[in-house]
N, C-alpha and C positions, 0 to 999 in steps of 0.2 A: 590306428588306421591312417592311411595316407590323407593328407590335407586336413586332418582333424585339428580343431582348435577348441580346447576345453578350458581356457583360462579367461577369467574376467578381468578386463583392463579398465581401471577407473581413472578418469581424467578429472581431477578436481577443478573447481573454479578458482581463479587466482586470488590470493589474499591481497592485503593492501600494498605490500611491497611488490608483489607480482604485477598488480594493476599499474603501479607507478612505473615499473620498468616497461610494461607494454605501451603505456601512453608516451613514454619518452621515445620509444622507437617510432611510433606512428606520427609523432609531432616533430620529428627531427628535421623534416624539410618544410614545415609549415611556418610561415612568418607570423609570430605571435606578439601581441602587445605586452607591456610590462606587468599588467595586472593579472596575467594568467599564471596560476600556481598549480603545477602538476600534482603536488602533494594533496591539495584541497580536493582536486578532481578525483584522485584515487580514493580518498576517504568517503567521498559522496557517491561512489559507484559500486557499493556493496552488491555482490551477486552478479556483476557483469562478467561475461566471458570475454575471451580475447577478440572474438568477432564483434561483440557488442561495443567494445572499446574502439576498435577500428572504425566501426560505423559512426560512433560518437564523434571522432575526429573529422571524418568525411563530412558529416552533417554540419558541424561547426564551420568548416571551411566553406561549404556551399552557402550557408547563411550569410557569412561575411562577404562572399562574392556577389550575392544578390543585392547587397547594399553598397556595392562598389567600394568596399573598404580594403585597404592595402594590408592591414594586419587583422588577425583573428583575435578577438577580445574574449574576456571571461564570460561576458554576456552571451556570446555565440555558443560557447561550450555549455552554458546552463540551458540555453534554448535547445541545443542538440540532445542534452541529457533527458530533458522532458519528453522530447520526441521519441527517443529510443525506449524510454521507460513506459510512457503512457500512450504512444501512438501519435500519428500526425493529426494536427488540428483540422477540423472540418467546418470552417467558418461559413462555407457556402450552404451548409445544411439548414433548411428552414425549420425553425422551432417556434411553436406558438408561445405567446406570453404566459399562458397557463402552465404549459409544460416547463417553461424556463423557471417559473416560480417554484413549482414542485421540485424540480431538479436542485434549485438553490437550497431549499429546505432540507432535502435529502442529504446533500453533500455537507451542509452545515451540521447536521446530526453526526455524521462520521467525524468531521473535523473537531467538533467540540469534545466528543468522547476521546479523540486522539490526544487532546491536551489534558483532560481531567482524569482519565483512567491511569492509575499509577504505574502499571506494568506494560503499557502499550509502547510500541516503537515511537520515537519522536516524529512529529508531523513534518512533512517536507513542503507540501503545497496542496491546495484545493482549488479546483476550477470547475466552471460550468460551461466551458468551451467544449463542444463535442469532439472527442478524440476516438479514433478507431470505431468500435461499435457502441461506445458509451456516450450518454448525453452529458455526463460530468464525471469527475474523478477526484478521489482523495488519496494522496500518495504519502506513505510514511517510509522513512529510512531508518534502519537500525543504527544505533550509535557506534557499534563495533561489530566485529565478526561474530556470528552466532553459529554454534555447532550443536548445542543442546538447548531445548526449550523447556522452561519450567511450567508447572501446572498453572500458576498464577498468570504467567504470560499468555498461555493458551486461552484461559478463561476470559481475560480482557480482550483477546483477539475476537472471540465469539461475540462479546458485547459490542465491540467496535463494528463488526460486520452487521449487526442488527440495528445500529444507530440510525441509519437512513430511514428504514421502515418506521421506527419508533417516532422519529421527528415528523414524518408525514402524518402519522396517526394523531400526535399531540396537537399539531397546528391546524390541520385541515379536517380532522375527524374522518378521514378516508385513507385508503391505501391504494397503491398502484402496483403495476407489474415491474417497476424499476428495481425492486429489491430481490428479484428472482435469483440472480447469481449470488447475491449476498447470503440468502437463505440456504442455497445449495452448499456453499463453502462452509458456513457455520455448522450445518448438519454433518457434513463430511468430517470436519475437525472434531466435533463432539464424538462421532462414532469411532474415529481413530484413537481418541483419548481412552475410550472404554475398551475397544477390541485389540488395539496394538500396543498401547503404552501403559496399560494397567493402572490408570489414574482414577478408577472408580472404587470408592470404599466398599460399595455393595458387591461388586463383582470380584474384587480382590486383585492381587498382582498376577493376573493370568492374561494370556492372549487367546483370542477366539477367531477362527477362520484361518486355515493353513493355506498359504499361497504356493501354487505349483508353477515353476518357471521353466522355460525352455532354455537350457544353458547355452545352446549354440547362438541364440539370438539375444539372450539376456532380457527376454520380454515375458511378462506375465501372461499366461494363457488361460488360467482357471483359478478359482478359489474354492477350496474344499471346506464344506461345512462340517466341523468336528464337534458340534455341540447340539444339545437337545432342543426341542421346540420350547420347553419351559425356559431354558437359558436364553433362547432367542427373544422371548417375550421380555425377560428381565433386562436384556441388553437394550431393547427398544425403549423400555421405561427409563433407563439410565441416560440414554441419548436425549430423550425428551426432557429429562430433569436438567441436564447440563445446559441445554439451549434455553429452556424457559426460565431457569434461575438467573442466567445472565441477561436475558431479556428484561426481567423485572428490575435487576440492578441498574442496567443502562437506562431504563424508563424512569426510574427514580432520580437519576442524575440529571437527565434532560428536563424532567419536570421542574426540578429545583432551579435550573438555570435557563428556563424557557425565555426570559427576556434577552439573554445573551444569544440564544439560538436564533431568535427573530432578527436581532441586530446583525448577526453574522450572515443570515440569508439575505438581508437587505444590502449588506456590503458586497456580497457576491453578485447580486443583480446589477449593482452599480459598476463594480470593477471587473467582474467576471473571473478574476484569479486573485487568490490571497496566498501569501507565503506564511511560513510558520510564525514569524515575528508579528505579523499583522493579526493573525488568529489569536496569538497569546495576548496581545494588547486588548482585543475585544473581550476575551475571557476575564481580563483584569478590570474591565470597565473604563479603559483608556481610549483616547482617540486613535484611529488606525495609524496616522502619521504623527510622530512625536513633534511637538512644537519646537520651532527654531530657538536656539539659545540666544538670549539678549544680554547685552552688557550695558551697564550704566556708568557714564563718565562722572567722576567725582569733581566737584568744583572747589 
């Protein structure tokens, strides 16, 4: 038919070489200091689109201009990366001391599991400075480009998502609404493992629920239930098992390392933001800042 368009055009996100090239284009007219390394920025922006990278460069330049600097430094790019990934800081937001403490405990639970779970993505940063709609955030970055996800990785991701709620329960004996989005994402991931990726031994290598798409818009408009009520019950049981088993695993880890959990929460209350190196040092029982090297003169 005239003007009919029945092809699906997929525009992939750029890989590390693509991001390096995009950053080189956008920083071409930006005066940068010697410490800026485009290759490091490209490796640290996994999943960024071209528009995200352009926004990253603009935010870095604006941050340098606000501080009356003539050159854009690596610090400005790191600041901009956090803003693009996690949202703008909302330091004017009034947070009570009790809420701040619970947020620190919640994010410490996520961060500690990010270090201790063997298949989790490397931790990037944890903060209790409100950003976007969140009171605090824990950000992880994959070490390399991921196109497939293993069952072990997904299981650890579910445990990681549940870490905040578990930390609250372990330390305060109470739970809050702050874990609502975490629980939703964990449940959705478990359901996709069972229904889409055939990762349940009980259900077998099958998919459940056929999706019907409108090819002209490339958008899902309905999901067809192609299984019985008995199968639906078994699916629900498997989803529950995936979530609860990882909850128990994460709870055992945080219970064993509860002193480190409390130490990390205290560090967050003091510093508000911790990077991966600082969190790793806390997990190892070391001071957050490495002591300065000393030299002894021989006589």
